[in-house]
Each structure stands twice: as structure tokens, then as C-alpha cells.
TINU-984979 format. One record per residue (C-alpha): residue number from 1; residue in three letters; x, y, z. Coordinates in pm, 1 decimal, decimal comma. Layout:
<recs>
REC   num   residu         px         py         pz
REC   NUM      ALA          X          Y          Z
...
</recs>
This chain:
<recs>
REC   num   residu         px         py         pz
REC     1      UNK        0,0        0,0        0,0
REC     2      UNK      106,3      358,7      -55,7
REC     3      UNK      260,6      568,4      214,0
REC     4      UNK       60,3      883,0      293,1
REC     5      UNK      213,5     1222,2      210,3
REC     6      UNK      111,1     1579,8      285,1
REC     7      UNK      191,3     1693,3      -69,5
REC     8      UNK       30,8     1591,5     -396,4
REC     9      UNK      185,3     1561,3     -738,2
REC    10      UNK      529,9     1455,3     -616,1
REC    11      UNK      695,6     1118,7     -668,8
REC    12      UNK      920,5      912,4     -443,7
REC    13      UNK     1151,4      697,9     -658,2
REC    14      UNK     1410,1      481,3     -481,4
REC    15      UNK     1284,1      546,3     -126,2
REC    16      UNK     1538,0      498,1      153,2
REC    17      UNK     1397,6      484,1      506,6
REC    18      UNK     1602,6      587,0      808,6
REC    19      UNK     1507,4      594,1     1176,9
REC    20      UNK     1673,8      823,9     1429,6
REC    21      UNK     1571,8      905,7     1785,4
REC    22      UNK     1220,0      775,1     1733,1
REC    23      UNK     1155,7      974,4     1414,8
REC    24      UNK     1141,0      838,2     1061,1
REC    25      UNK     1295,0      990,0      750,2
REC    26      UNK     1260,5      904,7      382,9
REC    27      UNK     1509,8     1011,4      114,8
REC    28      UNK     1425,7      989,5     -255,6
REC    29      UNK     1561,9     1045,0     -605,0
REC    30      UNK     1505,0     1389,5     -759,5
REC    31      UNK     1652,4     1610,8    -1029,8
REC    32      UNK     1769,2     1915,3     -833,4
REC    33      UNK     1882,8     1743,6     -513,6
REC    34      UNK     1794,0     1473,2     -264,7
REC    35      UNK     1440,0     1523,9     -139,9
REC    36      UNK     1338,5     1415,5      209,6
REC    37      UNK     1025,1     1345,7      411,2
REC    38      UNK      971,1     1287,5      782,2
REC    39      UNK      706,5     1111,7      991,0
REC    40      UNK      636,3     1015,3     1348,8
REC    41      UNK      473,7      687,7     1245,0
REC    42      UNK      540,9      462,4      948,3
REC    43      UNK      169,0      449,4      868,8
REC    44      UNK      101,1      814,5      953,7
REC    45      UNK      137,1     1120,1      732,1
REC    46      UNK      480,3     1191,6      583,1
REC    47      UNK      577,8     1560,6      575,0
REC    48      UNK      774,8     1697,4      280,5
REC    49      UNK     1101,6     1852,2      405,4
REC    50      UNK     1240,8     1973,9       73,1
REC    51      UNK     1591,5     1929,8      -66,2
REC    52      UNK     1849,7     1825,2      193,6
REC    53      UNK     2152,9     1769,1      -32,1
REC    54      UNK     2263,0     1931,7     -357,9
REC    55      UNK     2611,4     1990,7     -494,6
REC    56      UNK     2734,1     2269,7     -723,4
REC    57      UNK     2712,2     2187,0    -1090,6
REC    58      UNK     2542,2     1850,6    -1043,0
REC    59      UNK     2193,0     1720,5    -1116,4
REC    60      UNK     1988,8     1396,5    -1125,8
REC    61      UNK     2042,1     1277,1     -768,6
REC    62      UNK     1981,1      902,5     -774,5
REC    63      UNK     1900,6      658,1     -497,4
REC    64      UNK     2027,7      826,3     -179,4
REC    65      UNK     2098,4      647,6      147,0
REC    66      UNK     2184,5      781,5      491,5
REC    67      UNK     2389,8      637,6      778,9
REC    68      UNK     2456,9      768,0     1128,6
REC    69      UNK     2820,4      713,9     1224,1
REC    70      UNK     2977,8      845,7     1543,9
REC    71      UNK     2694,9     1091,9     1596,2
REC    72      UNK     2706,5     1249,2     1249,1
REC    73      UNK     2489,9     1185,7      945,2
REC    74      UNK     2631,9     1080,9      610,4
REC    75      UNK     2448,7     1075,4      280,0
REC    76      UNK     2560,3      862,2      -13,3
REC    77      UNK     2410,1      948,3     -350,3
REC    78      UNK     2492,0      938,1     -720,4
REC    79      UNK     2466,7     1249,4     -937,4
REC    80      UNK     2562,7     1374,5    -1282,2
REC    81      UNK     2721,0     1662,8    -1466,9
REC    82      UNK     2720,2     1719,1    -1840,4
REC    83      UNK     3044,7     1516,9    -1855,6
REC    84      UNK     2984,9     1259,6    -1580,7
REC    85      UNK     2697,9     1011,9    -1559,8
REC    86      UNK     2603,7      910,4    -1205,7
REC    87      UNK     2919,9      915,6     -996,3
REC    88      UNK     2886,5      819,4     -629,3
REC    89      UNK     2931,0     1102,2     -378,0
REC    90      UNK     2925,1     1129,6        1,0
REC    91      UNK     2847,3     1432,5      219,1
REC    92      UNK     2802,3     1496,6      590,8
REC    93      UNK     2562,8     1685,1      818,6
REC    94      UNK     2481,3     1732,8     1185,1
REC    95      UNK     2112,5     1657,4     1128,5
REC    96      UNK     1928,7     1387,7      933,8
REC    97      UNK     1767,4     1672,9      738,5
REC    98      UNK     2100,7     1826,0      646,8
REC    99      UNK     2211,3     2035,0      485,8
REC   100      UNK     2464,7     1774,4      376,0
REC   101      UNK     2793,3     1942,3      282,3
REC   102      UNK     3163,9     1887,5      213,2
REC   103      UNK     3088,7     1632,9      -57,6
REC   104      UNK     3351,9     1402,4     -197,8
REC   105      UNK     3341,9     1183,3     -508,7
REC   106      UNK     3395,7      814,0     -436,7
REC   107      UNK     3448,3      673,2     -786,0
REC   108      UNK     3521,6      833,5    -1121,5
REC   109      UNK     3293,0      585,4    -1295,2
REC   110      UNK     2924,5      492,9    -1309,1
REC   111      UNK     2832,9      392,6     -953,1
REC   112      UNK     2483,9      393,9     -804,1
REC   113      UNK     2252,0      265,3     -532,0
REC   114      UNK     2443,8      297,6     -207,1
REC   115      UNK     2383,6      122,9      122,1
REC   116      UNK     2646,4      175,6      394,4
REC   117      UNK     2647,8      -68,0      686,0
REC   118      UNK     2870,1     -121,0      986,8
REC   119      UNK     2977,1     -451,3     1141,4
REC   120      UNK     3237,9     -537,7     1403,7
REC   121      UNK     3485,5     -546,4     1114,5
REC   122      UNK     3419,9     -189,3     1000,4
REC   123      UNK     3221,5        5,6      741,5
REC   124      UNK     3109,7     -140,0      409,6
REC   125      UNK     2948,1       16,7      105,0
REC   126      UNK     2707,3     -187,2     -104,0
REC   127      UNK     2653,4      -35,1     -447,8
REC   128      UNK     2617,2     -118,7     -818,6
REC   129      UNK     2835,9      -60,8    -1121,9
REC   130      UNK     2869,9     -204,6    -1472,4
REC   131      UNK     3060,0     -507,7    -1594,3
REC   132      UNK     3097,0     -567,8    -1967,7
REC   133      UNK     3365,4     -837,8    -1942,8
REC   134      UNK     3125,5    -1127,4    -1890,9
REC   135      UNK     2852,8    -1326,9    -2062,9
REC   136      UNK     2559,1    -1148,1    -1899,6
REC   137      UNK     2680,1     -791,4    -1933,1
REC   138      UNK     2523,1     -512,9    -1733,7
REC   139      UNK     2490,6     -360,9    -1388,4
REC   140      UNK     2556,2     -577,7    -1084,8
REC   141      UNK     2618,5     -549,0     -711,9
REC   142      UNK     2955,3     -484,2     -551,1
REC   143      UNK     3082,7     -417,5     -202,2
REC   144      UNK     3373,2     -196,9      -99,6
REC   145      UNK     3526,8     -139,6      240,8
REC   146      UNK     3525,5      218,5      369,7
REC   147      UNK     3843,2      343,2      535,0
REC   148      UNK     3626,0      608,5      700,7
REC   149      UNK     3274,1      736,2      620,8
REC   150      UNK     3406,7      963,1      343,7
REC   151      UNK     3682,7      743,0      199,3
REC   152      UNK     3637,6      417,4        6,1
REC   153      UNK     3918,2      164,9      -15,7
REC   154      UNK     3836,0      140,1     -387,9
REC   155      UNK     3884,7     -236,3     -381,7
REC   156      UNK     3535,1     -349,1     -485,2
REC   157      UNK     3431,3     -712,6     -469,5
REC   158      UNK     3161,5     -840,2     -704,8
REC   159      UNK     2887,0     -998,1     -493,8
REC   160      UNK     2562,6    -1058,9     -687,2
REC   161      UNK     2545,4    -1102,0    -1064,4
REC   162      UNK     2273,5    -1155,0    -1326,2
REC   163      UNK     2197,9    -1522,1    -1389,4
REC   164      UNK     1863,7    -1528,6    -1570,3
REC   165      UNK     1668,5    -1363,9    -1850,7
REC   166      UNK     1419,1    -1208,5    -1608,3
REC   167      UNK     1702,6     -974,4    -1505,3
REC   168      UNK     1743,7     -829,0    -1856,0
REC   169      UNK     1712,1     -450,2    -1863,9
REC   170      UNK     1696,0     -430,2    -2243,1
REC   171      UNK     1760,2     -679,3    -2521,0
REC   172      UNK     2025,5     -583,7    -2776,9
REC   173      UNK     2066,4     -252,9    -2593,8
REC   174      UNK     2360,2     -125,4    -2796,8
REC   175      UNK     2285,8     -296,5    -3127,9
REC   176      UNK     2564,4     -554,0    -3095,2
REC   177      UNK     2335,8     -848,7    -3016,7
REC   178      UNK     2412,4     -852,4    -2645,0
REC   179      UNK     2136,8     -812,0    -2386,6
REC   180      UNK     2194,9     -569,1    -2100,0
REC   181      UNK     2112,0     -698,4    -1750,4
REC   182      UNK     2053,7     -505,3    -1429,9
REC   183      UNK     2094,8     -608,9    -1066,2
REC   184      UNK     2088,1     -300,0     -842,3
REC   185      UNK     1958,6     -139,1     -523,7
REC   186      UNK     2126,2     -366,0     -268,4
REC   187      UNK     2003,6     -358,3       91,9
REC   188      UNK     2185,0     -572,2      351,3
REC   189      UNK     2061,1     -680,1      692,3
REC   190      UNK     2119,1     -954,8      943,8
REC   191      UNK     1857,5    -1158,7     1128,8
REC   192      UNK     1968,0    -1434,8     1362,9
REC   193      UNK     2231,7    -1656,9     1203,3
REC   194      UNK     2148,8    -1531,9      854,6
REC   195      UNK     2261,3    -1240,0      641,8
REC   196      UNK     2045,4    -1113,4      356,8
REC   197      UNK     2101,0     -890,4       55,8
REC   198      UNK     1781,7     -780,5     -112,8
REC   199      UNK     1807,4     -618,0     -456,0
REC   200      UNK     1615,0     -510,5     -764,7
REC   201      UNK     1642,1     -660,1    -1110,8
REC   202      UNK     1506,8     -605,2    -1460,2
REC   203      UNK     1407,2     -262,4    -1593,5
REC   204      UNK     1253,6        5,4    -1370,9
REC   205      UNK     1070,6      148,9    -1672,3
REC   206      UNK      847,6     -154,9    -1726,6
REC   207      UNK      674,6     -439,8    -1546,4
REC   208      UNK      984,8     -661,8    -1538,7
REC   209      UNK     1120,0     -470,3    -1238,2
REC   210      UNK     1124,0     -683,8     -928,5
REC   211      UNK     1281,8     -744,2     -589,0
REC   212      UNK     1481,5    -1056,9     -517,6
REC   213      UNK     1731,9    -1156,0     -252,4
REC   214      UNK     2037,0    -1361,4     -169,3
REC   215      UNK     2113,3    -1513,5      170,2
REC   216      UNK     2400,6    -1666,5      363,8
REC   217      UNK     2407,0    -1848,3      696,7
REC   218      UNK     2716,8    -1680,0      829,9
REC   219      UNK     2853,3    -1488,0     1128,0
REC   220      UNK     3136,2    -1342,9      916,9
REC   221      UNK     3174,6     -968,3      984,1
REC   222      UNK     3401,0     -899,7      685,9
REC   223      UNK     3117,6     -873,1      437,4
REC   224      UNK     3352,3     -902,1      140,4
REC   225      UNK     3405,7    -1267,0      240,9
REC   226      UNK     3041,7    -1374,5      278,1
REC   227      UNK     2918,7    -1615,4        9,7
REC   228      UNK     2561,9    -1512,0      -63,0
REC   229      UNK     2338,6    -1751,2     -255,9
REC   230      UNK     2069,6    -1603,4     -477,0
REC   231      UNK     1721,0    -1728,0     -394,5
REC   232      UNK     1537,9    -1923,4     -665,2
REC   233      UNK     1260,4    -2182,2     -675,6
REC   234      UNK     1458,1    -2492,5     -771,9
REC   235      UNK     1665,6    -2277,1    -1004,7
REC   236      UNK     1371,0    -2082,7    -1144,4
REC   237      UNK     1286,5    -1713,6    -1107,9
REC   238      UNK     1108,0    -1650,4     -777,8
REC   239      UNK     1096,9    -1279,1     -684,5
REC   240      UNK      977,8    -1137,3     -354,3
REC   241      UNK      792,7     -855,4     -532,1
REC   242      UNK      688,3     -805,7     -894,1
REC   243      UNK      389,9     -666,8    -1084,1
REC   244      UNK       50,9     -785,5     -960,3
REC   245      UNK     -306,0     -684,3    -1038,5
REC   246      UNK     -280,9     -332,8     -892,5
REC   247      UNK       79,5     -212,6     -925,3
REC   248      UNK      387,0     -253,8    -1143,3
REC   249      UNK      745,5     -134,2    -1161,1
REC   250      UNK      786,9     -258,8     -804,7
REC   251      UNK     1144,6     -230,3     -688,8
REC   252      UNK     1431,2      -31,9     -541,9
REC   253      UNK     1346,1      -64,5     -177,9
REC   254      UNK     1487,8      -26,6      170,1
REC   255      UNK     1405,6     -226,7      482,1
REC   256      UNK     1312,7     -129,8      835,8
REC   257      UNK     1241,6     -337,8     1143,2
REC   258      UNK      962,4     -132,2     1292,4
REC   259      UNK      802,8     -226,7     1623,3
REC   260      UNK      945,0     -575,9     1586,8
REC   261      UNK      819,0     -634,5     1230,5
REC   262      UNK     1016,9     -613,0      906,9
REC   263      UNK      880,8     -390,5      630,2
REC   264      UNK     1003,1     -311,4      280,1
REC   265      UNK      961,4       46,3      157,9
REC   266      UNK      964,4       32,4     -221,8
REC   267      UNK      841,6      227,2     -520,5
REC   268      UNK      578,5      124,6     -772,0
REC   269      UNK      327,3      261,6    -1020,2
REC   270      UNK      -49,6      225,5    -1011,3
REC   271      UNK     -130,2      -29,0    -1279,1
REC   272      UNK     -449,8      140,6    -1400,8
REC   273      UNK     -288,2      482,9    -1437,9
REC   274      UNK       39,1      388,2    -1603,1
REC   275      UNK       58,9      460,3    -1976,8
REC   276      UNK      242,1      197,2    -2176,1
REC   277      UNK      498,1      306,5    -2430,9
REC   278      UNK      720,3      604,8    -2354,4
REC   279      UNK      828,7      603,4    -1989,8
REC   280      UNK      643,1      847,8    -1764,0
REC   281      UNK      763,1      913,8    -1408,8
REC   282      UNK      490,9      786,4    -1176,4
REC   283      UNK      678,5      600,6     -901,0
REC   284      UNK      545,8      647,4     -549,1
REC   285      UNK      663,1      504,4     -217,1
REC   286      UNK      476,7      199,9      -86,2
REC   287      UNK      509,7      -41,0      204,8
REC   288      UNK      464,7     -413,8      250,8
REC   289      UNK      528,6     -652,1      538,2
REC   290      UNK      822,2     -892,1      514,3
REC   291      UNK      843,7    -1232,2      680,0
REC   292      UNK     1206,6    -1326,0      742,5
REC   293      UNK     1305,8    -1667,0      878,5
REC   294      UNK     1583,7    -1921,8      830,1
REC   295      UNK     1720,2    -1772,6      509,8
REC   296      UNK     1380,3    -1715,8      347,1
REC   297      UNK     1202,5    -1384,7      279,7
REC   298      UNK      839,6    -1356,3      174,2
REC   299      UNK      626,8    -1044,6      127,4
REC   300      UNK      271,9     -966,9      235,8
REC   301      UNK      122,9     -695,5       15,3
REC   302      UNK     -192,2     -490,2       60,3
REC   303      UNK     -412,1     -339,5     -207,8
REC   304      UNK     -581,0      -83,3       19,3
REC   305      UNK     -489,3      283,2      -37,5
REC   306      UNK     -364,9      201,7     -386,9
</recs>
């Protein structure tokens, strides 16, 4: 079901949820800067807080995430210039609503969809970049250690790769006969003896977009060493979320354990109102319940408020 907002006519692509001192925040993709919302209750009304991060000369701020480290707030987001297409940046603030400043560029290459996590072994950045030196070319998930919140080691390890046709972004994308695949939007969490990485696959512009996951029964705190196994149904495609009879384009999510229950906050488009053909931005933030147990994730979706 859709989250409730106090503004109309705005969209919430790539929603990242963050909880701090009992208050909830949501950060989303936007052209002029990272837009944010706040709420006192996940199922209450979300208040539009405006742009909380923007950097000189940059635009198209994609898929932000926020982490609180040693009492300060760090935002990780990709943005463009006329000469650079979606380079990962980090910035810092003293409040979850910014303004986030003193930005640094992490990678001088296409790099998107951040999620920074901390274990007993340090800080790790989950993100996506391209690989064209393989059979299933396209975007896939990597992890890099952070030396500190603003400095990557720049020693990425490939973690989750495309393995099936359902993860194709576009067939023959560049006219050379090769299909382009996309695995993106990683979100890591641990529950009990298991570690999980949820992700999106397919094409966000159509109804192939979906959420899947990989899991590992492991207590390893160096996340670069964990061997995650992609979930399938006896080797077949088995997503957690995909188009149903009331919404499509379901993907790019974040996860929160709220009052003891896991929820996914994801974006989707109303099926009845989405025009086929040329892509039209219509993604709005939605919520569903997740059931997480013994290496398995299932979703419980609701059609009310859609």
C-alpha cells in the first residue's frame, strides 16, 4: 500500500527509510537534489522537508541512502554533470535533514545505489556498477570497504550477478546483439544466524522490475568474504515482489524493522494509471510486510490505499 504524504503531485523513486531518535525519515531520487520526508509513524502522514543535499554543478540525484556514524549523518548518492553520468558522492551533516555538505566523489565511474552498513569489522558500502567483461553484461552489485565514512578503499568485490533472462534490462541494448542486464539497489541486513542482501532486477521502466534476494548463513563480519546464494525456486525465477493486479514497476526498496516487524519500503506505479509506451515518471513510495526466517524472505502486500 502507498505511504501517505502531505503533498500531492510529487513522486518518491528509490525510497530509503532511516530511523533516528524515534523519528522516521525518507530520502528519494530527484533532479535538483535529494528530497526528504519525515514522519512520526510509518503508517502516519509523511511531511515533505524539501531538498536536503545538492552539490554545485550537479543534477539527477539518484538513490540516496543515509547512515549515522559516530553521531554524524552521512548521505551517499549518485549524481551527474554534463560530462559525468552518475558518480557516487558522500556528504556529511549534523542533522538527518542536512544540509549535507563537504561532498567528496567516491568513484570516477558509473556507480549507483548505495547502502552503507557497519559490522564489528568496520564500514562497508554496497553499491552497483557495470561489468561488460562477462557473458551477462550489465549492472551488478559490488561491495567496498570504507576506510572512514568519506573514503572508500576502492577495492570493490563483485557480490551478486545476473543469472537469468528475467534480469534483462533491455535486449540488444547497444545494437551488438548482447542483452543488458541489471541487478541493483542492494540492501543488507542480518537476522539471527542469517545475512540477507535484497536487490532489484530487470528494468525500472516496465513491469519486469522486481525485488529478489540472496542469503548466507554466516557470522562473518568482513562482508567481502560472505558467500551469498541467490534465492530461486529450484533454479527458477522466484521474486519477492513483482507486478501484480494493482501495481507494477515494483522495486528499489529499503528495509526497516519497525516495532518488531520487518517492512520493505519500495516504489511502484499504479497499474491502471500507467501509460504503456514512452516512460512516464509515476513512481510512489509503498510499504509491505516482510516475513524473514531461516534464510527465506516472503512479502505480504496490501491493495488498500492504492
